[in-house]
C-alpha positions in Angstrom: -44.4 -39.1 -33.3 -45.7 -35.7 -33.6 -43.5 -32.5 -32.2 -45.6 -29.2 -31.8 -43.4 -26.1 -32.5 -45.5 -23.2 -32.4 -46.3 -20.4 -29.9 -47.2 -21.7 -26.6 -51.1 -20.7 -26.7 -51.2 -22.4 -30.1 -49.4 -25.4 -28.5 -51.7 -25.7 -25.4 -54.8 -25.3 -28.0 -53.3 -28.3 -30.1 -52.9 -30.5 -27.2 -56.0 -29.7 -25.9 -57.6 -30.9 -29.4 -55.4 -34.2 -29.4 -56.5 -35.2 -25.6 -60.1 -35.9 -27.5 -59.0 -38.0 -30.2 -58.8 -41.4 -30.0 -55.6 -42.0 -32.2 -52.5 -40.6 -31.4 -48.7 -41.4 -32.1 -46.5 -43.1 -29.7 -44.9 -40.0 -28.6 -46.1 -36.4 -28.4 -43.5 -33.7 -27.4 -43.5 -29.9 -27.5 -40.7 -27.5 -27.7 -42.3 -24.3 -26.1 -39.8 -22.1 -23.9 -42.4 -22.6 -20.9 -43.1 -25.8 -19.7 -46.0 -25.9 -16.8 -48.9 -24.9 -18.7 -47.9 -27.5 -21.4 -47.7 -30.3 -18.9 -51.3 -29.2 -17.8 -52.9 -29.1 -21.1 -51.3 -32.5 -22.1 -52.4 -34.3 -18.7 -54.7 -36.2 -20.6 -52.3 -37.4 -23.2 -50.5 -40.4 -21.9 -47.6 -40.7 -24.3 -46.9 -36.7 -24.0 -43.6 -35.3 -22.8 -43.0 -31.4 -22.6 -39.5 -30.4 -23.7 -37.6 -27.2 -24.0 -34.3 -27.2 -26.4 -32.1 -24.5 -25.4 -31.1 -23.4 -28.9 -32.2 -21.2 -31.6 -32.0 -18.0 -32.2 -34.1 -14.4 -32.5 -34.9 -15.6 -36.1 -38.1 -17.5 -36.8 -39.8 -19.5 -39.7 -38.4 -22.1 -42.1 -35.7 -19.8 -44.1 -33.8 -19.8 -40.6 -33.4 -23.7 -40.3 -30.1 -25.5 -39.5 -29.3 -28.7 -39.9 -27.2 -28.5 -37.0 -29.4 -26.4 -34.6 -29.6 -28.9 -31.7 -25.9 -30.1 -32.1 -24.1 -30.2 -28.6 -27.1 -28.4 -26.9 -28.9 -29.1 -23.6 -32.7 -30.4 -24.3 -34.9 -30.0 -21.0 -37.6 -32.6 -20.6 -40.0 -32.9 -17.9 -38.7 -35.1 -15.2 -42.3 -36.3 -14.1 -43.0 -37.7 -17.3 -44.0 -41.3 -17.4 -41.8 -44.1 -18.9 -41.8 -45.7 -21.9 -42.4 -42.2 -23.2 -39.9 -39.9 -21.6 -37.2 -42.8 -22.6 -38.7 -42.2 -26.4 -38.4 -38.8 -25.8 -34.5 -39.1 -24.7 -33.7 -41.1 -27.7 -35.4 -38.7 -30.1 -33.3 -35.9 -28.4 -30.1 -37.6 -28.6 -30.9 -38.5 -32.3 -30.9 -34.8 -32.8 -27.7 -34.3 -31.3 -28.6 -32.9 -28.2 -27.9 -33.8 -24.3 -31.1 -34.8 -22.5 -31.5 -32.7 -19.5 -34.6 -34.1 -16.9 -36.0 -31.2 -14.8 -39.2 -30.8 -12.8 -41.7 -28.2 -15.2 -42.0 -25.3 -12.4 -38.4 -25.3 -11.6 -37.5 -25.3 -15.4 -40.0 -21.9 -16.0 -38.3 -20.3 -13.0 -34.8 -20.7 -14.3 -35.5 -19.6 -17.6 -37.0 -16.7 -16.3 -33.7 -15.7 -15.2 -31.5 -17.5 -17.8 -33.8 -16.6 -21.0 -36.6 -14.5 -20.7 -34.9 -11.6 -18.8 -32.2 -11.6 -21.3 -34.9 -10.9 -23.7 -36.5 -8.4 -21.5 -33.1 -6.6 -21.1 -32.7 -6.4 -24.7 -36.1 -5.0 -25.8 -35.8 -2.1 -22.8 -32.3 -1.4 -24.4 -33.7 -1.3 -27.8 -36.7 1.0 -26.3 -34.1 3.3 -25.2 -32.0 3.6 -28.2 -34.6 3.2 -31.0 -35.2 7.3 -31.6 -31.4 7.6 -31.4 -30.5 5.0 -33.5 -32.5 6.9 -36.6 -29.8 9.3 -36.6 -26.8 8.3 -38.7 -24.1 9.7 -36.3 -25.4 7.7 -33.5 -25.4 4.2 -35.5 -21.8 5.6 -36.5 -20.4 5.3 -33.2 -22.2 2.3 -32.0 -20.1 -0.8 -32.0 -20.4 -4.6 -32.1 -21.3 -4.9 -28.3 -24.4 -2.7 -28.9 -25.5 -4.9 -31.9 -24.7 -8.1 -29.5 -26.8 -6.7 -26.5 -29.8 -5.6 -29.3 -29.9 -8.9 -31.1 -32.6 -10.3 -29.1 -34.8 -7.5 -29.7 -35.8 -8.5 -33.0 -37.5 -11.6 -31.5 -40.8 -12.5 -32.7 -43.5 -10.9 -30.3 -46.3 -13.3 -31.2 -44.1 -16.2 -29.6 -42.9 -13.9 -26.5 -46.3 -12.8 -25.8 -47.6 -16.1 -25.0 -44.2 -16.6 -22.9 -44.5 -13.8 -20.9 -48.0 -14.2 -20.3 -47.5 -17.9 -19.0 -44.2 -17.0 -16.9 -45.1 -13.6 -15.9 -44.9 -13.7 -12.1 -41.2 -15.0 -12.2 -40.3 -12.9 -15.1 -41.6 -9.7 -13.2 -39.8 -10.8 -10.2 -36.3 -10.9 -12.1 -37.0 -7.8 -14.0 -37.5 -5.8 -10.5 -34.4 -7.3 -9.4 -32.3 -6.1 -12.0 -34.1 -2.8 -12.0 -32.9 -2.7 -8.4 -29.5 -3.2 -9.6 -29.4 -0.5 -12.5 -30.7 2.0 -9.8 -28.0 1.1 -7.3 -25.3 1.7 -10.4 -26.8 5.0 -11.1 -26.7 6.2 -7.3 -23.2 5.4 -7.2 -22.3 7.3 -10.4 -24.7 10.1 -8.8 -22.5 9.9 -5.5 -19.2 9.4 -7.7 -19.1 6.3 -5.6 -17.4 4.6 -8.6 -15.1 2.0 -6.5 -18.6 0.6 -5.4 -18.9 -0.8 -9.1 -15.6 -2.8 -9.1 -17.5 -5.7 -7.0 -20.2 -5.8 -9.9 -17.6 -5.6 -12.7 -16.0 -8.6 -11.3 -19.1 -10.8 -10.6 -20.0 -9.9 -14.0 -16.8 -11.0 -15.3 -16.9 -14.5 -13.4 -20.8 -15.1 -14.8 -19.4 -14.5 -18.4 -16.8 -17.4 -18.1 -19.6 -19.2 -16.5 -22.2 -18.7 -19.3 -19.8 -19.2 -22.5 -21.0 -21.8 -24.7 -19.6 -25.3 -23.8 -20.2 -29.1 -24.6 -22.7 -30.6 -22.0 -22.2 -33.5 -20.2 -24.3 -36.4 -21.1 
């Protein structure tokens, strides 16, 4: 089998090249964060399955590799992939210790715009807002672990994210605008001293935090 692990743009190019080759492995998968462009690029490869492991971190490169990276993680794969390739992909995912999760490519891309790409954009926006202030020693001294947690994604690789955001720009822009409206509502409530209107968002956030807590996925 062949696993394509690179920025999305490079994966698309590699798939186009593979489609012109007469001899290929029994299974070709890719592990980018957006599925639809890969599905289109791999349409001419009979044994190709688009996938996305929900694992990893802001770090990149071989030095950041971990043997247990995929254990107890969800690993999405294109539900439209044909058998027996889809079965081979599921077997590989299970061997990596992850849980196979079938999902339509378009639906996958809409969901991760909210659950993955929006948090990345939020971390970048927060980092840009604080970058100059954090050069001051007193500001850093008064920065707690919560800020570090929220900024963690800000150190993610721009070449990787450029191709992700380009491929999924429409749903990501929609989610960013929705978040901007929420933040504007918070600012308006503070200006109006209407603090009681923030109680419901705090309760909703607490519920979301519980739902998003890491847990072992069901097979």
